[in-house]
N, C-alpha and C positions, 0 to 999 in steps of 0.2 A: 508453358515456362515452368521450371523447376526452382521453388523458392526455398531460401533459407531465411528462417525467423530468428534474427539475432539479438539477444540481449548483450550489447556490447560492453567491452572493458571501460571501465572509468577510473575509480579510485580504488585502493586497497580496501576490500571489505565494504564496498558501496551497497547499501540496501536500498537502492532506488530504481529498480528496474521495472519491468512489465508485471504488475501484481503489488508491488510495494506501495504503501500509503505514505512513506516517509522517505524524502528525497535527499538522504544524507547517510554518512557513515554513522553507525550507532555505537552507543557507549560499550555494548557487549554483542559480540559477533552474531549477527540475524541475516537470515536469507529466506526471502518468500519465494514460491514457485512464480515463474513468468506465465501466469495462468491465460493472460490475454492472448499471448502468442500461440498457444497451444490450441485454440479452437479452430482459427483457420488452417493451421498445420494439420490438424486431424482430418480435414475435409480436401486436402490437396495431395494428390499422388505425388511420390518423390520429394516430399518437403522434408525438413530437419529443423528441429529447434536447438540452438546452442545458446547456452546460458554462461557467457564468458566469466562473470565473477566467481560464480559457484565452481565451474570447472577449471579455475585457475589458468584461464587461457589469456596470454598477452595478445596485443593487436596482430603481430605476424603470424600467430597460429590461426586467428580468426580470418586473416586475408587468405591463408593458404586453404581454408575450408570454403571460403566464399568462391574461389575460382571454379568451383565444381557446379555452381548454381547460376541461374539466369537472372534471379531477382533476389535481392537481400532487403527485408523488411526489419526495420529497427524501431523499436519503441522508445521514444526519447522524452525528456522532461525539460521544464524551464531551467534548472541548475546545470543540465549536462547537454544542452542543445549544441553548444560549440564543439565540445568533445566529439559528439555523435555525428555532426557534419563532417568532422575530420576524418572520421572513420569512413564514412561515405565517400570522402574524397579519395582516400587512399584505395578504396574498392574500385571506383572509377579508373584509377590512374592505372591499376595492374590489368583491368579488363573493362574497357569503355563501353562494351555492349551491356553490361550488367545494369538492370533496372534497379535504381535505389529508391526506397520508399520509407518515409518518416511516419510513425503514428503517435498517438498519445494526446494527452490534453493540451498542452503547449501549442502543438501544430494545428490542433482544432481550432482553437481561439484565434490564433495567428497564422493562418496558412500562407497569406500572401509575403508577410514579413519573413517567414521561415524559409520560404523558397529563394527569395531575394538574398537574404543572409547567406544561404548555402552557396550562391554563386555557381549554380549548375552542378554541384556535387550532388543534389538531391533531385531526383526527376519528379517524384510524386509525394504529396502528403495525403493522408487518408484523415478525414474529418470525422471524428465520433467513431462509433463502432466500426471496425474494418474486417470483420469475419468474411462478409460476402465480397466487399469490394476487393481485397486482395485475391480471393478465389475467382472472381470474375476476370481480374487482370491476367491471372495465370492462365486461364483458358482461353485467352487471346481477344477478349473483347476489346473494341476500339476505346481509347481512354475516353473520349468525349461521350460515351454512351454508358459509362460506369459511374453510378450514382455515388456522392460523398468523397470526392477526390478534388484535388486542385494540382495544376501542373503549369509549367512554364510554356508559353507559345510566343516565341520570339522574346521581346522584352516585357510581354504582358503576361498576367497569370489567368488562366482559365479555371473557373470553378462549375463544377457540373452541380446538378441540384443535389440538395440534401438527402442524404439516406435515412429513412425513418428508423428509429431503434427497432431491434428485432422483438417480435412479440412472441414468436413461437420458439423459446429457448429449448424446448425438447428436441427440436431439429439439428441442434449443435452435437458435436461429438463429445465423448466424455474427456475431460481435461487429463484425468488420471491414466487413460490408455496412452496419451502422449507422453506422460511423464516416464511411464515405464519404457516406453520405446526409446526415448531420446535422453533422458536425464539422470544423473547419479542421486537418486532418492535420498540415500542416507547422508548425502552432503548438506541437505538443507535443513537449517536449524532455526528455531525460535526459542529463546531462553524459557518463557513460561509455558512452553509445550511440551509433551511427552515427545520423545524421539525414538524413532524416526516420525515423521508426520507428513500429511499431504493437505494441500488446501483446495477447496473447490467452491463453487457458488451454486446456491440455489436459487439466487434471483440476481437481477440487476436494477440499478436505480434505487433511489431513496426520496421519499417524501419529505424528509425533515428540510429546514429552511436555514440551516447554520451558515452564517456568511463567509466563513473561512474554507469549508470543505469544499475541495477541488473538483471531486469527481462527479456529483450530481450537477454541479454548475456548467461544467465543461465537456463532459464525456458520456456518462450512462444515463443522465437525465433525473428529473424529479418524479417522474411516473415509475412506480416499482413494477417490474415484470417478473413473474415467478416461473420457474420449471414446475411441472406437475410433481406432486409428492411421489407418484409412482416412479418418474423418471429419476428423481434425487434417490430414492430407495434402490433402483437398479444399479446406479453408479456406486453406491456405498457398499452393495452387496458384491459387485465386481472388485472393489479394492479389497474387501476382506478375503475373497476367494483367489486373487491374483497377486496381491501385495502383502503376503503374510507377515512381513517385517514391521508394517506400519502399525504404529500404536496409537496414532491420534489422527482424527480428521478435523480439520478447522474450516468450518463454514465462514468464508471471508466475505460475505455479503456485507453491504455496507451497514444494514441494520437487519439482522436475521429475524427480529421480533416485530418488524414494522407491520407485517401482515399476520396478526396473531393466529387466525384460523389456519393459514398456510404453515406456520410454524409448528402449530399443534398437529397437523395432519402428518407432516414429516416426522416429527417426533413419535407418532404412534406407529407409523410404519418401521422406523428404525429400531425400536425397542426390542423386537424379537432377535435382531442381529447381535446384540450384546457388543456394540462397538463404543470407543470413548470418542467424544467429540467435544469441540469448542465452538463458541460463536462471538459475533460481534453484536452488542445490544445497547440501548439507551437506559439511562439511569430512571426509567420510569415504568419499567416492565413490572407487571403485578405478580404477586406471590403464587397464584395458581399456575400461571403460565410457567413460572420458573420451576415449580415442583414438576409438573408435567414433562418438562423437558430434561429435568435431572433424572427423572425415574426411567427416562429413555436412553440415558447414557451420557447427556451432556454434563460435564464436571467443572468446566472453566469458562470464565466469560470475560471479555475485552470490552471495557466501558469507557468511552470519552466523557470524563467528568470536566475536563478544560480548565474549571476554576472553583475557588470556593467563595467567590463574590457574587451576591445576588444581581447587582447592577451590570456586571460584565455579562452575566448569563443572559439578561434581557438584552444588552447591546449586540450579542453575537447571534440572538434569536435561536437559542439552544432549545427552547421549549420544554425545559425541565427546571424545577426549583430545587434549591439546597434541600428542602424538607423531602422532596420525592427522592433525590439521590441518597439521603441519609436512610429513609425507609427501604429502598430498594437494597442497599448495601447490607443492611440488617437481615433482611429477608434471604438474600444470598448466604450470608454467614449461618443463619439458622438450618438451611438446607445442606450445609457443608460444601458449598461451592466456592471455588478459588475465584479471585478478582484481580485482573491486571488492569490498573487505572491509568488512563492517558491524561495527562495535564499539558497546558500550554502557557507558557510565560509571554507577555507582551499583547495580549489581546485589547481591544479597544475599552479604555477605561482604566487600563493597568497603572498603578502607582507603587510606591514603596509598601504603603500599608496593606494592599491588595495582595501583594506578593507574599507577605507574612501570613495574611489571612488564608490563602489557598494552601500555603505549607502546613498551617496549622490544621485545616480542614482535611488534608490527605492523612495527616497523622492520626487524627481523631477517627477517621473511618477505618484504619488499621487494616488497609488493603494487603493482599499476598504480595504484590509487586508493582511497581509503577514504571512509567516512562514520562519523561519530561521534555517537551519540544519548544522551540521558539516559534512563536507564531508568524507564518509567512504569508504575505499577501501576493498570492500568484495571480498572474494575468487570467482574466475569465471570472474572477470571484468577486463578490460584493464587496468583500473586504479589501480587495485591491482598489476598487473603484472608491471607495471611502478613503483609504489611505492616501490615494493619489490626490484626491480632492483636497483633503486637509493638509496636505504636505507632509506627511509622516514617513514617507520612504526616504531613507538615507542613502541607499544604495541599490544597485540593481543586480548586485552579486550575492547570491544566496548560499554559496560555499566557499570555504577557502581552498588553498591549493592541494590540500590533501582530502578534500571531500567532506570537511566538518561543517556543520551548519552554523551560519552566521547570522546575526540579527540585523535585519535591514529596516527595523521599524524605530523611529525616534519620536518620542511624545513631549511635549511642552512639561518640563519637570522631571522627566525619567527619561535617560539617554539609552541608545541602543547597547552600550557596553555595560550598564548596569542591569538591562534585562538579560543579557547574555550571561552575566556572573550569576544571576539568580537561578540558573538552571543547576550549576553545580552546588550551590547552597542548599537547594531543594533536595538534590539527592543525598547530600551529607546529613540533613536534618532527619530524612526519613530512614535511610539506611543505617545511620550510625548511632541509633537510639537504643538503649538497653533493651527493652522489649523485643525489638526485631533481632537483634544480636543474639538473644538468648534463644529464641525460637530458631534461629538458624543452626546454632550449635546444636541444640538438641535434634534437630533434623539430621545433620551430619553424623552424630553419634550412633544414631538408630539406622542409617541408611548409608552404606559405602557408596552406592551410584550418586546419591544426592551429595555426599561429601565431594567426591570428584567434580561433579558439575559447579558446585558453588565456588570450590578452589579455582577452578579454570576461569569461570566468569568474573571472580574477583580480581583474578590477575589481568584479565582484559579490561575491566573497569577502570583500574588504577592506571593502566597504560593508555587507555583513552583519553583520561583525565590530565594525564600529563601532557599529551599531544594538544588537547583543547586548550590549555593555558597559553599555547603560543599563538592562538587565533587572536587577532585584535581587528577591532571594527574600523 
């Protein structure tokens, strides 16, 4: 069978497809590469990856493309399941022989419920990593012999045995080669990255125990599996030689520095290539590791600080203290590294006082940029089980009608509306302070490209906040 790997259309500028960690529209236009879809696509002859949000394709255009394929594989999420099922229904309606497949954390955790919800529109859901499951399906292997899938048999659901996580990641193709083949690379943008960029993985899985994090608990697992440093080097070298327009490589591993030896080995190999790269890291990475990575071309770090309250850090099993986070930040700043800090409002233990404390903490750290999200208890996470047990879940609707994130958590003494409003307050307090404004103006005066970028992002931010005010819990 010839497969189409489709990141389907959902909402305008929705940054929630295969590869995105944030399942909602963002305050500034952001698009991550659909990396998870590219690995199986790179192994199957005649395949194609379509990223509808980035390629600005409406559903009708996607349906026209789907006619040419025997199987359509879509990566879905909890907030977009209903929309993605409707897309599958339209695909089946125009060509009933098309095999429709859903993948992703939601259907991994709730395969039976997802299939029944789809009402026949979805033939198969893949549980967990789906690289080889989809490959075997396309090769014609009987469904009941393909590990890691679930499908309807009459009124019941048949679950084949679980597929173990892939240990030999070097056996997978280079995602970047599929990007070049199928995707408009320059259309992908992350505001705090140099542009154009590409994102790749040097590992899968994360050993951290954070109760809210979707991926290790539902999809990629707690066991960290790494590509060989040589294999990573070969892909980066390929990118440099074949995608000369690319100015940044993002290692979008859950935590690039979780395996310090691996991180250092990769850095030593990359150093002679003289490329610019970014990582995701925890706020407890030591100075020596940061320095070695910086000396090899790493200039920017995305860090999940989450909160400025010590008790909340313990509640969410972050495994990092405020003191460690402060030391890490100062070390990065000494080394000239820029930091994009991620924070969440509404984690267990949140109060009006802890919201103020976290905002003050972020301002004191004086990070390069921030993003502020609403804590979302997705099915399959420890946070979801805790919220369900305590009766904190006020709604099962994670997004509004335009794709903007809603707060589904209500705490005694702190409503979901207050948590929702705290996000805008956080942004205003951080970005509209004299020190940050002065720094931005100086950057705009000395660099015309920065000026264009900041003016564009400022307009997007104001437009987003205007739309966000219309969201009510």
